[in-house]
C-alpha positions, 0 to 999 in steps of 0.5 A: 385656046381657053385659058388655064383657069378653065381647066378645073371646070372642064375637068369637073364636067368630064367627071360629070360626063363619066358619071352619066356614062356609068349610069347609061344616061346618054342624054347627059353624056351628049350634053356634057360633050356639047358643054365641053365644046363651049370652052372654045366659043368666045361668046358671053352666053357660052360662059353663062351656059357653062356656069349654069351647067356646073351649078346643075352638075353640083346639084346632080352630085347632091341628088346622087349622094342622097340616093346612094345614102338612102340605099346604104342606110336601108342595107345597114351599111356605112355611108359617111365616107360616101357622103364626104366624097360626093359632097366634096365632088359637089362642092368642087363642081360648084366652085368650078362655076366660080372659075368661069366667072374669073376675070381671065375667063370673062375676057376669054368669053368676051364678057 
């Protein structure tokens, strides 16, 4: 069983999966499902793969924020709140990668 420290990374990946689902990006949804399974793999490479995926997820949130902001700006709508929300989600997703580097998580993954 994964340690509780890995709850935040699992939750941020699940939210990323919901983002892909809403956008009908089925490959992204499938990738997230496979990544969630890695929490039960006790191998160093699994922890590294999760870290890379979480950083890539943070970049996806920033890309999404930029795209949504551009649409809002082109329509003359406010975009500050959108930027704050998606920026926060991006930061939390990136911070979750740090949780995978914690001592308890490294012990779980055998690193």
